[in-house]
N, C-alpha and C positions, 0 to 999 in steps of 0.2 A: 572375498567374503561378503561385501556389500552386495555383489551380484546375486550370491544364493538368498539373501535376505530380501531383495527385491523380488524374486521368483516366488519365495515362500508366502510373501505377502499377496502376491496376485494369486496364488493357488487358494489362499483362503477366501479372497473376494469371490472367486468363481465357485467355490464349494456349495453343492446344493442341499437343502435343508429338507429331506422327504422320508417317508417310512415306507415299509414294504409289507410282504405277503408270505406269511408261514401257518399252515396248520398245525398245530402240535409241534412234533418234531419235522414235518415235512418241509423243510426250507431248501429247496433245490436251487442253490445259487452257486453259480459257477464262478470261474475267473473272468469278470466282464472286462478286464483290460487286457491288452495284447503283450504287456511287457515290453521287452527290449525287440521283439520281433517286429514292431512298427518302425523300427531304423532302416529296415530293407525295404527299398523300394525298387523292386525288379521283378521279373518272372519268377514264380516259384511254384511247386506242387509239395505236399507234405501230409503227414500223419501227427495228429495230436492225441494226448491222453491226459486227463484232469480226474481229479477226485476231491472230494470235500465232504464234510460229515456234522452231524450235530447229535448230541444226547441229551434227553430230557432231564429236568432237575428232579431230585428225588421225591419232593412232595406232590409232584405234579402226576407223572406215569414212571413207575418203577422200571428201572433197567431196560429202557427203551432207547435204541439209537438208529439213526437213518444214515445211510452212506449212499453217495452220488458219483457214479463213474462214467465217464465219456470218451469215447474214442472218435475222433472228428477227421474227416478229409478235409483239407484246407488247398485253396489255390489262389494266386493272383497273377492277373495278366495286364503288363504295361501296353496301354494303346497308343500312348505318347509320351512325350517328357512329362507333362502334367496330370494326363487322364489315365486311370486304370481301374480294373474292376476285379471283385473277387467272389468266390463262391466257398460257402463253409456248409458241410453235410456231416450233422452228429448223429452217432449212434449210443444211446444211453443205457445204462443197467443201474436202476436204483433198487436198493436193498435196505429193509426194516428188520431189526431184530429186538423182538419183544419178548423179554424173559425167556431167552433162548430158542424162540419161535421165529422162522425167518419167512418174510413175504416179500416178493420181488416183482418187478417189472422190467422187461427190456425190450429194445426195439429202435427203430428209426425215429429220430427226433426232428424237430422244426429247423429246415435249412436256412441260410441267410444269404442273400445276394445283395452285394453294395457295389457303388461306385465312388472312387476315391479322385479328388481333385488337389493338386498340389498348389495351395494357396501362394506360399512363399518358398521358392526355390532356395536351395542354400546361398545366403547372402553374406559376405565377410564384412565384418566391421569391428574396429579396434580389437583385432585377433580373437573375435568371436565370430561363430558362424551360426545363422538362424536358419531353421526351416520350418514349415508348418504345412501339414496335410488334412484335409477336412474329407469325412466320408459320409455318404447317405445311403440307406439300404431298407429292405424288406426282410422280416422274418415270415417266412412261409409257413402254412400249416399243414406240413408233411408228416409230423408225428400224431401219433393216436390220442384223442383225447376222449376219456371214458366219463360221462357224467355220472355213473353209477359206482364211481370208485369208493364212495364212502361203504358200500356194502360190503367191500374187503376189507374195512377197517384201516382204510388208507386215507389221507388226505387230497384235495384237488392238486395241490403242488407237487405230488407225486407221480402226476401223468406225465407221459413222454412227450405230449406237446401241448399247446396252448389251445388249440382247437380255433385259433384266429389268426389274422394277418397283425404283425407289429410292425412298426415305422421306428428306425434307429438312426442316431447319429453319432459320429466318434470324431474327435479332434486328436491330432497327434502333433506335439510342438517338440522341438529339441533345440538344444543351444549347446555347441560345442566350443571348447577352448584347448587347441591341440588335440591330445587323446582322451581328454576329460571332457564331460558332458552332463546336462541335466536334461531329461525327459519328461513331459508331462503328458499322460494320455487320459481323455476324459469321455464320457459315453452316455448316451441316454436312449431308452427304449420306451416308446408309447404303444401299449397294448389296448386293441380294439376289442370289443365285446365278442365273443364266440356266437355259435348257432342257438346256444341255450341262453343267451343274454347275460352269461357270466362274465366279468372282467378281472383278469389278473391284474395285481399292482403295477404300475410303471415301475421301469427299473433305472437307476443311474449308478455310475461309478467313476471314481477318479484314482488317479494312481500317479506318483511323482518318485522318480529314480535318479539317483546321482551314479553315475558310472565312469569306468576307467578301462581304455583299450589297452591290450599288451599282446605284441606281435613277435611271433618267432620266424624262422624261415618256412615252416611249414603250416602253422596254426595261428588262429587268432583268437584271444581270450577276452572276453568282455563281462567282468562282474558288475552287479549293481546292488545298491542298497537304496531302501525308501519305505514307503508307506503307500497303502491304498484304502480306499472307504467305498464300501458298497451302501446304497440307500434305497429303500423301496416304498412303495405305496401300498395302501390295503387294499385288498381283493375286494370286490364288490359283487353281491349275488344278484339273481335276476330282477328282484325288486329294488335294487340300488342300494341296498343295505350293506353296511360293513359286515364282513365276514369275522366272526370272533377269533381271537387268537391269530390274527395276522398282522403284519406290520413290523418293522424293524430296521436297525441300521448297524454296521461294524466297521470298526477301523483295525487294519491290520499291519504289521511290520512285514516287509516283503524282502527276500532275497531272490535275485535273479542272474542268469549266466548264460551268455551265448558262447559255444565253442564252435569255430568254422575252421574246416579243412578243406581245400579245394572247393567244390561245389556243394559240399555237405553242411548244413547248419543245423547244430543241436540248440535248441533253446530252453532252459530249465527254470522253474519259478517256485518258491515256497513261500506261504502266508501264513503268519501266526497272530491269532487275534489278540490284539491289545485290550480293546473295549467293544463289546457286543452286546446288544439288545435285540432279540428276535422273538416273535411270538409271546409278546406279553412278558418276557423274560422266564418263559418256562423251558426254554430249551438253552443249552449251551454250546457256542460254536467250537469247532475243533481246526486242526490246522488244515490248509488248502495247498494242494500241489499241482504242476503241470509240466508235462515235458513234450516238445514238439520235434519232430525229425523233418527236415526242409531239403529238398533239392533245388537249389538256385540255379535256374537257367540262364547262362550267358545271353546278352543280347547281341 
């Protein structure tokens, strides 16, 4: 028990206090942390699906809801015992329903390239095993950014792409004791200005999961429970002024599950809002979910 108290205290010390970016309902927030998938440090290829949604409060915009769906091709390649690289290419489908009228955007979004370094290889100490991996990467402006999106009565955050390069950092730290473990994922994205001098808010996330592995003759199950927090800075327009109704943060309860049989890995995750403040409290966050199907390539 003292072990978990120490880890929780360390988590609170590291937790960023920042705010984010949403125009009205247009809070295109994804599952910013990889969940239990970060436990796998081997070659793999896969497809992921995720969705999240927001609903406007009654006194702001009547009967307006936004839904964000994403299908993503993902890969990881081990270059050595410590070094690896990854590529993620997402396709987005954004839907707004306003009083029964739908508006939608779909297409290729911003791809991510990253390099991972295993800072701390699994080290045994007093029956506990520690490991830590750090990632550095770029978000590429491969998705379409429409500067005139407001003429379609849609917010900037409804765009498929940011129209700029982003720099991101991720850290995955795991502590295991037998088949039980504690996983801490943190991430930070710094967004540069795009060609229209519009700057989307920086993004940060943190996730903590306690998990337990169960093994059968043919399958491996790893359920996990924990929480995640997403925090975002405010968007800035071309004049450097804060964009109204942007900024926010959310705290979520998380359930995650890995199921592995042979070379096939299925990774599921669901997040339920505990406390959320987005777009000056003019929207209500809904549940988030993701599912990944991974083919693990044996070394």
